[in-house]
C-alpha positions as CSV (number, residue, x, y, z in Angstrom):
1,M,0.0,0.0,0.0
2,Y,1.1,3.5,-0.8
3,Q,0.3,6.1,1.7
4,S,-0.9,9.5,0.8
5,E,-4.2,11.0,1.7
6,I,-5.7,7.8,0.2
7,D,-4.4,4.2,0.5
8,L,-3.7,2.8,-3.0
9,T,-2.2,-0.4,-4.1
10,R,0.7,-0.6,-6.6
11,E,-1.7,-1.8,-9.3
12,D,-4.1,1.1,-8.6
13,L,-1.3,3.6,-9.0
14,A,-0.1,1.9,-12.2
15,V,-3.5,2.3,-13.7
16,L,-3.7,5.9,-12.5
17,H,-0.3,6.6,-14.1
18,A,-1.4,5.1,-17.4
19,I,-4.6,7.2,-17.4
20,V,-2.7,10.4,-16.4
21,S,0.0,9.9,-19.0
22,A,-2.5,9.4,-21.8
23,D,-3.4,12.4,-23.9
24,R,-7.1,11.4,-24.0
25,A,-9.6,9.3,-22.2
26,V,-8.4,5.7,-22.1
27,T,-10.4,2.5,-22.7
28,T,-10.4,-0.5,-20.4
29,S,-8.8,-2.6,-23.1
30,T,-6.0,-0.1,-23.7
31,L,-5.2,-0.1,-20.0
32,R,-5.2,-3.9,-19.9
33,E,-2.7,-4.0,-22.7
34,Q,-0.4,-1.6,-20.8
35,M,-0.6,-3.5,-17.5
36,H,1.7,-6.6,-17.5
37,W,-0.1,-8.0,-14.4
38,A,-3.6,-7.8,-15.8
39,E,-4.8,-11.0,-17.3
40,T,-8.4,-10.0,-17.8
41,G,-10.4,-6.8,-18.3
42,R,-12.1,-7.6,-15.0
43,Q,-8.9,-6.7,-13.1
44,I,-8.7,-3.3,-14.9
45,R,-12.4,-2.6,-14.2
46,Y,-11.9,-3.4,-10.5
47,R,-9.0,-0.9,-10.4
48,L,-11.1,1.7,-12.3
49,D,-13.9,1.2,-9.7
50,N,-11.4,1.7,-6.8
51,L,-10.0,4.9,-8.4
52,E,-13.4,6.2,-9.2
53,D,-14.7,5.5,-5.7
54,R,-11.8,7.7,-4.4
55,D,-12.7,10.5,-7.0
56,L,-9.3,10.1,-8.7
57,I,-10.8,9.3,-12.1
58,E,-14.1,9.7,-14.0
59,T,-15.4,6.9,-16.1
60,W,-18.2,6.7,-18.6
61,R,-19.5,4.7,-21.6
62,D,-18.3,6.0,-24.9
63,E,-20.8,5.2,-27.7
64,E,-18.6,6.6,-30.5
65,R,-15.7,4.3,-29.7
66,S,-17.8,1.2,-29.6
67,P,-18.4,-1.1,-32.6
68,A,-22.0,-1.3,-33.9
69,H,-24.3,-3.6,-31.9
70,Q,-22.0,-3.9,-28.9
71,M,-22.1,-2.4,-25.5
72,A,-20.4,0.9,-25.3
73,V,-16.7,0.8,-24.1
74,R,-15.8,2.2,-20.7
75,V,-13.3,5.0,-20.8
76,A,-11.5,6.8,-18.0
77,E,-10.0,10.2,-17.5
78,E,-8.1,11.5,-14.4
79,T,-9.5,14.2,-12.1
80,E,-7.4,16.9,-10.6
81,A,-7.0,14.9,-7.4
82,G,-5.9,11.9,-9.5
83,A,-3.3,13.9,-11.4
84,S,-2.0,15.2,-8.1
85,I,-1.7,11.7,-6.6
86,A,0.0,10.4,-9.7
87,A,2.5,13.3,-9.6
88,E,3.2,12.5,-6.0
89,F,4.3,8.9,-6.9
90,E,5.8,9.9,-10.3
91,D,9.3,8.6,-9.6
92,D,8.2,5.2,-8.3
93,P,9.2,2.8,-11.0
94,E,6.9,0.0,-9.8
95,T,3.8,2.1,-10.5
96,L,4.7,3.5,-13.9
97,P,3.1,2.0,-17.0
98,I,5.2,-0.5,-18.9
99,D,6.1,1.9,-21.8
100,E,7.5,4.5,-19.4
101,R,9.4,1.8,-17.5
102,L,10.8,0.5,-20.8
103,A,11.8,4.0,-21.8
104,R,13.7,4.4,-18.5
105,V,15.4,1.0,-18.9
106,E,16.4,1.9,-22.5
107,T,17.9,5.2,-21.2
108,L,19.8,3.3,-18.5
109,L,21.1,0.8,-21.1
110,E,22.3,3.5,-23.4
111,K,24.3,5.0,-20.5
112,M,25.6,1.6,-19.5
113,N,26.8,1.0,-23.1
114,D,28.5,4.4,-23.2
115,N,30.3,3.7,-20.0
116,Y,31.2,0.2,-21.1
117,G,32.8,1.6,-24.3
118,K,34.7,4.2,-22.3
119,I,35.9,1.6,-19.8
120,K,36.9,-0.9,-22.6
121,R,38.9,1.9,-24.4
122,R,40.6,2.8,-21.1
123,I,41.5,-0.9,-20.4
124,V,43.0,-1.2,-23.9
125,D,45.0,2.0,-23.4
126,L,46.3,0.7,-20.1
127,E,47.2,-2.7,-21.5
128,E,49.2,-0.9,-24.3
129,R,51.0,1.1,-21.6
130,V,51.8,-2.0,-19.6
131,D,53.2,-3.7,-22.7
132,E,55.4,-0.6,-23.4
133,H,56.7,-0.7,-19.8
134,D,57.3,-4.5,-20.1
135,D,59.4,-3.8,-23.2
136,D,61.3,-1.1,-21.3
137,L,61.9,-3.4,-18.4
138,D,63.1,-6.2,-20.7
139,E,65.6,-3.7,-22.2
140,I,66.8,-2.6,-18.8
141,A,67.2,-6.3,-17.7
142,E,69.3,-7.0,-20.8
143,D,71.4,-3.9,-20.1
144,L,72.0,-5.0,-16.5
145,G,72.9,-8.5,-17.7
146,R,75.5,-7.0,-20.1
147,I,76.9,-4.8,-17.4
148,K,77.1,-7.7,-15.0
149,H,78.8,-9.8,-17.7
150,L,81.3,-7.0,-18.4
151,L,82.0,-6.5,-14.7
152,N,82.5,-10.3,-14.2
153,R,84.8,-10.4,-17.2
154,E,86.9,-7.4,-16.0
155,G,87.0,-8.8,-12.4
156,S,88.3,-12.1,-13.7
157,Q,91.0,-10.4,-15.8
158,R,92.5,-8.7,-12.7
């Protein structure tokens, strides 16, 4: 449960976020498609009823969106109170609609890929520097070996 002036479940908030983020009144079937946890339209209707009972959304039957000879589809739009509650929990990733969560994940993945590329280039640069230092150390070791050999030879000639 999320505390505010009103107790709402994570699912209630997810539906509220989807309604608020839409640019028009949203149908039950559209909401069901956006909610990964909703297996049936009944689950969405239950959430709509909860939100409407708390005056966070308004719902009605839209005759124009309905196919001929079928019951009018139920649509929902947020109220000022609903928009306010949604804004209060805007940064909670568990209550955002799937498309918004995916957009955030894609942004994070892009940053991770950029960082991975930078780190990989840095590692390659450092490996090249280590190789250069290894070559320098090998040359120094050879020089020391020659000096030791010369010193041993001169010491044995005396």
